[in-house]
N, C-alpha and C positions, 0 to 999 in steps of 0.2 A: 536388487531393489524391486519391490512389487508395486508397480505404478498403474493407475487406472488408464483406460484408453483416453485419447485426447479428443474424441468426437463429441459434439454437442447435439442433443436431440431437440432443442428448441424449448420455448417457454411452457407450452401446455403440458408436455410430458413430464417435466422435471419438478415444477414448482410445488405440486401437491404431494410429492413423494416424502416419506419420513426424512427428517434431517439427519445427515451423517453424524456420528458420535462426536467428531471433532468440532462440528458446527454448534452442537448443543453445549459442549464443554466451553467453547470460546464465548458463546452468548452468556453463560453463567458467569464466566470470569470477567467479561467486560461490563456487565451490569453491576458487578461488585466493585470494579475499579473506577466506574464512571465519575463518582464524586471527586476523585483525585485529579481529574483532567479538566475540571470546570475552569479554573483560573488560567491555565495555559490556553485553553480554547478561547476564552474571552480576549486574551492578549493577541492571539492570532487573528481573530475576527477584527480587532481594532487596527491591525497593521495595514498600512497603505501599500506596502510591497510584500509579496510572498517571500517567506524565508523557509528554508527546508531543513528538516531533520533535527538531530540532536543539537547541532552547533549553530543552527539558525543561519545557514549559508544563504546569502541573498540571491534572489532570482536574477538580479542585474549581472551577477557574476556567473552563475551556473547556466542560465538561459535554458531551463528545462521545458518551459511552456512555448507553444507556437507563437509566432510573432503577431498573428491576427486571429483572435477568438470571436470577434464580433459576429453575432448572428448564428454561431455554431451551437448545435445540440451536443451537450456534454453529459457524461455520466461519471460520477465518482463512486468507485467500488470499494466499499468500506469507508464511509464518509465520517464516522465518528461524530464529533461535535460540529462538523460541517464547514470548517473554516476554509478548506481548499475550494469547495464549491462557491463560497462567498467571494474568494479571490477571482474565480472564473466569472462570476456574475458581474463583478466590478469591471472586468475587461470585455464585457458585452456578450458573453456566452449565455446560453439558456441551460443551466445545469440542473441535473437531477441527482439526488444523493440516495444511496441505498446502504443500509448497515444492518448488522446482525443483532445489535444490542438495543432494546427498547429504551434503556436508561440513557445511552449516548444520544439517541434521537430526541429524547425529551430535552436534553441540554441544547441540542441544535435548534429545536423549535423555540426555546427561550431566547437564544441569541438572534434568531430571525426577527423576533418581535423587538428585541433590544436595539438592534442595529438597522432595522428597517429594510432588510433584504430577504425577499421571499423566493423560494424555489421548492419544488416537490421533494418530499422526503419519504422513503419507503422502508419499511421493515422487511428484511429479506436476506437471503444467502447469495453472495456474489457468484457462487458456482452455478446457480440456476435461477436466473432472474425472470420477472414476469413480462419483460419488454419484447417487442417484436424484433425480428431480424432487421438489421441495417437501420436501426433507429437513431444512431448517434454518429457525429463527426469526430468526436474526441472522447477518450476514456482515460482516467487517471486514478492512481492509487498511491498515496504517500503512506507507507505501511498499510493499514487496512487489509484489503484482500492480498496485497503484495506479500504480507508476512503471515496472515492468519487464515488464509484460504488455500486449498489444495491447488497448486499451479496446474496440475494435469486436468483440472476441471474449470478453474476460473479463467485461464488464458484462452482456451477454446470458446468459453462463453463471451469474453471480451471481443474475440474475433467475430463471433456471430452478431454481436450488437453493433459493430462498426460498419459504416459504409465503406466502399472501396476508396482507398486513399486516406482513410481516417487514421489518426495517430493514437497510440497508447503510450503513456509514461507511467512507469512504476518505480518507486523508491523503497528500498528495503535495506536490511543489514548487509554490510560488505562481506564478500566471500572470505577474504583474508582474516577479518576479525572473527568470523565464525570458526575458522580453523585454529585460532589462537586463544579462544575462550575454553576454560576447563569444561569437559563434557558433563560433569556431575555437579558443578557449582555455578549457578546462573549469575550470581553477583560477584564472582571472583574476576577481577579485571583481566582483559586480554594481555598476554605476555608477548615478548619478542621471540616466540618460538611456536612451532606447530604442535598443538596439543590434542587435536581431534582429526580423524580421517576425512579425506575428501571423498573417496569412493564410497558410494552408498548414502551420501548425504541426501536427506529428503525431509523427514519428519522429526521434530524435536519436542519432547516434553521435559521440562526442567524439574528437578526434585522439589517437593513441597509446593508444586503448582499444578493446576488442572488444565491450563490453557495449552493449546497445541500450535506450534510454529512450523513453518515450512521453509526450507532452504534448498537451493540447487547449486551444483557447480556451474561455472560459466558455460562449459561445453554442452551441458544438458539444457540450460536456458536457450542456447543458440538452436539446438535441435528442436526444442519445443516451439519456439517462435516460427521457425521455418515450416514445420509440419502443420501449423495452424494458419498459415497464410500470411505471415508477417515478414517484412524485410527490416533488418536492424539498421537504424540510423546512427545511434550513439550509445556508448556505455560511458557514463560519467562516474568516475571514482572520486568520492567527495573527501576533501581534506579539511580538517579542523583549521580555522583561521589562526593567525599568530596570537591573537588576544583571547582565544577561547579558554575557558576555565572548566574544571571538572563539573559535570552535571550532578546536581543534588538528587535527581530522580533516577538517572541511568548509571548504575555503578559497574556495569560490565565492561566499560572502556573509559580510559582517561583521555584528557585533551592532549597530553604529550604523546601518547600512543597514536592518536588519530591525526596528529600532525606528520607522522612518519608513514602510516599505512591507512588505507581507506576503511573507516568504520562503517561507511554507508556507500551505496551505489545506486545509480538510477539508469534504467534502460529506457530508451526512446525508440519505438518501433512503429512501422506504418503497415497497414493492411494493403496487400497487393491488389491492384486493379483486376 
């Protein structure tokens, strides 16, 4: 696997560089897909409690967020329509959202006006942000950068942005599910068998799609976190609840499959002092 170095050179050196081809491809893809996410975004903004991922697992059960966010500076990396940042703001944090898609940010701004919650929104690449070192106490990505940005670039960037002791939570597709989905058919549901190799897992482009996803094996996540100054607090493998039904939007996994194996996972890590 040909992976980039994990060092970050800071905001001034990277922000003005030409965008990597996968960043350009994902911006075009998400500008195109943005209208399909307006209704779901509005429902999430209206929710009084955070719910996570495909199956809407409640925060009261998963406990992915810190117990006290009041007064904390927070950054959402790949904020999309901004609902996670809105949840953080309701818990007393001072969130900042950054996203690669102008169309998604336009939706987020409409929801800010609709729901009366304001926070800064930036157009940008989570792999090279314009913010100064140690600007934030907390960083989060539900999908967003966690799926659509190169982990060998955005994880070091998150480490650069966090103050010592700051936490990062990322939620993305589950490793087992990625191994169980057909390599060449994105909408073919995961099966009860391994269908793709684990070794060499890194970058995925599905047929008939231009967007670029990134996935790593657990051992590689652990190595990357440690090399960039994080200690691992939790790995949460998310199970679909008993009453979950198949998603109309996401056809790559069924609720029955996700009750037996984790279709999503969340890492919670802390920057070492």
